[in-house]
C-alpha positions in Angstrom: 0.2 0.3 0.2 2.7 2.7 0.8 4.5 2.0 -2.6 0.8 2.3 -4.1 0.6 5.6 -2.6 4.5 6.6 -3.3 3.8 6.5 -7.0 0.6 7.8 -7.1 1.7 11.3 -5.8 4.4 11.1 -8.6 4.1 11.5 -12.3 3.5 9.9 -14.7 1.4 7.7 -12.4 -0.4 10.6 -10.9 -1.2 12.4 -14.0 -2.9 9.0 -15.3 -5.0 9.3 -12.1 -5.8 12.9 -12.9 -7.4 11.6 -16.3 -9.2 8.6 -15.1 -11.0 10.9 -12.7 -11.5 13.6 -15.1 -13.1 10.9 -17.4 -15.2 9.5 -14.5 -16.6 13.1 -13.9 -17.4 14.0 -17.4 -20.8 13.0 -17.7 -22.0 14.5 -14.5 -19.7 17.6 -14.2 -18.5 17.8 -17.8 -16.4 20.9 -17.7 -14.5 19.9 -14.3 -13.9 16.8 -16.0 -12.8 18.4 -19.0 -10.4 20.7 -17.0 -8.9 18.2 -14.6 -8.0 16.4 -17.8 -6.4 19.3 -19.6 -4.5 20.2 -16.1 -3.1 17.1 -16.2 -2.1 17.1 -19.4 -0.5 20.4 -19.4 1.7 19.1 -15.9 2.5 16.4 -17.6 3.9 18.5 -20.7 5.6 21.0 -18.3 7.5 18.3 -16.0 8.9 16.9 -19.8 10.6 19.9 -20.7 13.7 21.2 -19.9 12.5 24.9 -18.2 10.7 22.9 -15.4 14.1 21.3 -14.0 15.3 25.0 -13.3 12.1 25.3 -11.5 12.3 22.1 -9.6 15.7 22.3 -8.5 15.5 25.5 -6.7 16.0 24.9 -2.8 17.6 21.4 -3.7 20.7 21.1 -5.7 22.0 24.0 -3.3 25.5 22.4 -2.5 28.9 22.7 -4.0 31.3 20.0 -5.1 34.0 19.8 -2.5 37.7 20.6 -3.4 39.8 17.5 -2.5 41.6 19.3 0.1 37.9 19.8 1.6 37.0 16.1 0.9 40.2 14.7 2.6 39.1 16.5 6.4 36.7 13.5 6.3 37.2 10.3 8.1 35.0 8.2 5.5 32.9 8.2 2.7 29.1 7.2 3.1 27.4 6.3 0.0 23.6 6.0 0.3 21.7 3.0 -1.4 18.7 3.7 -4.3 17.5 0.8 -5.6 17.8 -2.5 -7.1 17.7 -4.1 -10.4 16.2 -7.3 -10.4 17.0 -10.5 -12.0 19.3 -8.7 -14.0 20.5 -11.1 -16.9 24.1 -9.4 -17.2 24.3 -10.6 -13.7 23.2 -14.0 -14.4 19.5 -13.4 -13.2 21.1 -12.1 -9.7 19.9 -8.5 -8.2 22.4 -6.0 -8.9 22.2 -2.3 -8.2 20.2 0.3 -9.9 21.2 3.2 -12.0 21.0 5.8 -9.3 23.2 3.7 -7.0 25.7 2.7 -9.6 26.4 6.5 -10.6 27.0 7.2 -6.9 29.2 4.5 -6.7 31.4 5.4 -9.3 31.2 9.5 -7.9 32.3 7.5 -4.5 35.3 5.5 -6.3 36.3 8.9 -7.7 36.6 10.2 -4.2 38.2 7.1 -2.7 41.0 7.5 -5.5 41.5 10.7 -4.8 41.5 11.0 -1.0 42.2 7.5 0.0 39.3 7.5 2.4 37.5 3.9 3.4 33.8 3.7 2.2 30.6 2.5 4.3 28.1 1.5 1.9 24.3 1.7 3.4 20.9 -0.1 2.2 18.9 -2.5 3.2 16.8 -5.3 1.6 13.5 -3.2 1.7 11.3 -5.9 2.9 12.5 -8.4 0.5 13.1 -11.6 2.4 16.2 -13.7 1.5 17.7 -11.0 -0.7 20.9 -9.4 -0.8 21.0 -6.0 1.0 21.3 -3.1 -1.5 24.6 -2.9 0.7 25.6 -6.0 -0.5 24.9 -5.4 -3.8 27.0 -2.0 -4.5 29.8 -3.7 -2.6 29.8 -6.4 -5.1 29.8 -3.9 -7.9 32.3 -1.8 -6.2 34.6 -4.6 -6.2 33.7 -6.2 -9.4 33.7 -2.8 -11.6 36.1 -0.4 -9.6 38.4 -2.7 -7.7 37.6 -1.5 -4.3 36.5 -3.1 -1.1 34.1 -1.1 1.0 35.2 -1.6 4.7 31.9 -1.3 6.1 28.1 -2.6 5.2 25.0 -1.4 7.0 22.2 -3.7 6.0 19.2 -3.0 7.5 18.4 0.6 6.9 14.8 1.0 4.4 15.0 5.0 3.9 17.3 8.0 4.1 16.3 8.4 7.9 17.6 4.6 8.7 20.6 5.3 6.3 21.8 8.0 9.2 20.8 6.3 11.9 22.3 2.8 11.5 25.5 4.0 10.0 26.0 5.8 13.1 25.9 3.2 14.6 28.8 1.4 13.0 30.9 4.8 12.4 30.5 6.0 16.5 31.9 2.9 17.4 35.0 3.6 15.2 34.9 7.4 16.5 34.3 9.2 13.1 32.8 12.3 13.2 33.4 13.7 9.6 31.9 12.0 6.8 32.1 12.9 2.9 28.1 12.0 2.2 27.9 10.5 -1.9 24.4 10.5 -3.2 22.3 13.0 -5.9 22.5 16.5 -5.5 18.9 16.6 -5.1 18.8 13.8 -2.1 21.5 16.0 -0.3 19.4 18.3 1.1 17.3 16.1 2.7 20.1 13.5 4.0 22.4 15.8 5.4 19.8 16.9 8.1 19.3 13.4 9.2 23.3 12.6 9.4 23.9 16.0 11.7 21.3 15.2 14.0 23.1 11.6 14.8 26.4 14.3 15.5 28.5 14.1 12.5 30.0 17.0 10.8 28.9 16.2 7.0 31.0 17.3 3.5 28.7 17.2 0.7 29.8 15.5 -2.4 26.8 16.1 -4.5 26.6 14.5 -8.0 23.9 13.5 -10.5 22.7 17.7 -10.9 19.3 18.0 -13.1 20.4 18.5 -16.7 18.3 21.2 -18.5 20.3 20.5 -21.9 21.7 23.3 -24.5 18.3 25.3 -24.6 17.2 26.6 -28.2 14.3 25.6 -30.0 14.6 22.2 -28.9 13.6 23.1 -25.3 10.3 23.2 -25.7 10.0 19.5 -27.0 8.8 17.3 -24.0 11.4 13.7 -23.6 11.2 10.8 -21.0 14.6 11.7 -19.8 13.8 15.2 -18.5 10.1 13.4 -17.1 12.4 11.1 -15.2 14.7 14.1 -13.7 11.6 16.2 -13.1 10.1 13.0 -11.0 13.0 12.8 -8.8 12.8 16.4 -8.1 9.6 15.9 -7.2 10.2 13.2 -5.1 12.2 14.9 -3.2 10.3 18.0 -2.6 7.9 15.6 -0.9 10.2 13.7 0.7 11.3 17.1 2.4 8.0 17.6 3.0 7.2 14.4 5.0 10.6 14.5 7.0 9.7 18.0 8.2 6.4 16.6 9.1 7.5 13.6 11.0 10.3 15.0 12.7 
């Protein structure tokens, strides 16, 4: 049910639900029904063009990329999980990391090469009994693709808040209080406060910034890649609101 609610408030599923609601309303309230359909279609179009990314990223992608000197002040690199690719053919039917955590691992590997800092990978099983945790999937990818061994794996977290809580239990034992936090730029705004509440000094290492392309006459043509980025930004705005309400 929670997973359904999550997708129901995000595009494009939210837009489809609004269109269906509009169609159901047309017979009894035709004007309201057509307006709802038009609004849903317009929103879907706006979310699929580059100019919307500039608006949606406001207040999210505000953290600059650190210098090597700044990053080297950290005691450890913490990489946040972000989903799995189930039964991947290229991994002989085994689960592996999704595109988002794979990009985070690549950035973490780059920082590891530049600073020599150890890595902690955090991500649980998300209710899939008997499955490898996201941290284990990330560790395998980090080893086989980048030749780097993670020092710590956190297996139990289900969301960003638990990423911070359960990682703190591991890092507190090692007396480490400054972390280089690697995740998508928009995600950092929600993730940083959760780690700071656990007493960490956080050096943000953003990656995966929303890209609005080169502009020009093609900037008003809808594309799925912009819709995907818009959906991620909308999700982060909703996540920040939820964390604020439940803090």
